[in-house]
C-alpha positions as CSV (number, residue, x, y, z in Angstrom):
1,M,139.9,129.0,58.2
2,D,140.7,132.3,59.7
3,W,141.4,132.8,63.4
4,T,138.4,135.0,63.8
5,A,136.1,132.1,62.8
6,Y,137.7,129.9,65.5
7,I,137.2,132.7,68.0
8,I,133.5,133.1,67.1
9,L,132.9,129.3,67.3
10,Y,134.7,129.1,70.6
11,T,132.6,132.0,71.9
12,I,129.3,130.4,70.8
13,F,130.4,127.1,72.4
14,L,131.1,129.0,75.7
15,M,127.8,130.7,75.6
16,F,125.9,127.4,75.3
17,Y,128.0,125.8,78.0
18,L,127.3,128.7,80.4
19,M,123.6,128.6,79.6
20,I,123.4,124.9,80.5
21,I,125.3,125.4,83.7
22,L,123.0,128.3,84.7
23,R,119.9,126.3,84.1
24,R,121.2,123.4,86.2
25,K,122.1,125.8,89.0
26,K,118.6,127.3,88.9
27,R,117.0,123.9,88.9
28,L,119.1,122.8,91.9
29,E,118.1,126.0,93.8
30,Q,114.5,125.3,93.2
31,Q,114.9,121.7,94.4
32,R,116.6,122.9,97.6
33,Q,113.9,125.4,98.3
34,K,111.3,122.7,97.9
35,A,113.2,120.4,100.2
36,S,113.5,123.1,102.8
37,L,109.8,123.8,102.7
38,M,109.1,120.1,103.2
39,R,111.3,120.0,106.2
40,E,109.3,122.9,107.8
41,I,106.0,121.1,107.4
42,P,105.7,118.5,110.2
43,M,104.9,115.0,109.0
44,I,102.6,112.8,111.1
45,S,102.2,109.0,111.2
46,R,98.9,107.5,112.4
47,L,99.3,104.1,114.0
48,K,96.5,101.6,114.6
49,C,96.5,98.4,116.6
50,P,94.8,95.6,114.6
51,K,93.7,93.9,117.8
52,C,92.2,96.6,120.1
53,G,91.8,99.4,117.5
54,N,93.8,101.9,119.5
55,V,94.9,104.8,117.4
56,V,98.1,106.8,118.1
57,E,99.5,109.8,116.2
58,R,103.2,110.6,116.4
59,P,105.9,112.4,114.4
60,F,106.8,110.6,111.2
61,K,110.0,108.6,111.2
62,H,112.2,108.5,108.1
63,Y,111.8,105.3,106.0
64,E,108.4,104.6,107.4
65,Y,105.6,103.4,105.0
66,V,101.9,102.6,105.2
67,V,101.0,99.1,106.3
68,Q,104.3,98.7,108.1
69,E,104.3,97.1,111.5
70,V,106.2,99.3,113.9
71,E,106.1,99.4,117.7
72,K,103.9,97.4,120.2
73,C,100.6,98.8,121.2
74,P,100.8,100.8,124.5
75,K,97.2,99.8,125.4
76,C,97.1,96.0,124.9
77,K,100.8,95.3,124.5
78,K,100.1,92.2,122.5
79,R,100.6,93.1,118.8
80,K,102.6,95.6,116.8
81,M,100.8,98.7,115.6
82,V,100.4,99.2,111.9
83,V,101.1,102.5,110.1
84,E,97.6,103.5,108.8
85,A,98.4,106.9,107.3
86,I,101.2,109.3,106.8
87,Y,100.3,113.0,106.3
88,H,101.2,116.6,107.0
89,I,99.0,119.4,108.3
90,M,99.1,122.4,106.1
91,K,99.0,125.8,107.8
92,K,96.2,128.0,106.6
93,T,97.1,131.2,104.8
94,P,95.6,134.5,106.1
95,R,93.3,134.6,103.0
96,Q,92.0,131.0,103.7
97,E,91.3,132.1,107.3
98,A,89.4,135.2,106.2
99,E,87.3,133.2,103.7
100,E,86.5,130.7,106.3
101,K,85.4,133.4,108.7
102,I,83.2,135.0,106.1
103,F,81.7,131.6,105.3
104,E,80.9,131.0,109.0
105,E,79.3,134.4,109.4
106,R,77.0,133.8,106.4
107,W,75.6,130.6,107.9
108,K,75.0,131.8,111.5
């Protein structure tokens, strides 16, 4: 085989290798952006006392899950409160606010 054939094969190999690396880099950047967006949205845990029914909402703590018993109820102080729900509140976009305003004006 001639040296030019080796050079061509090597060039093709490098092109595929660089393509794979660039795809991975792009995917990692997208995952980082998604993770940073999730950090900006505040997560909320809703706790409920099974005995007195007291409901408390507080910031979400990492490694918390639904139906987990966490801290004691501040009202009755007898039983631990149970995580009833974990959610985040989405901010409305300007378009959603405008649509909501139009909807309210139509039904006045």
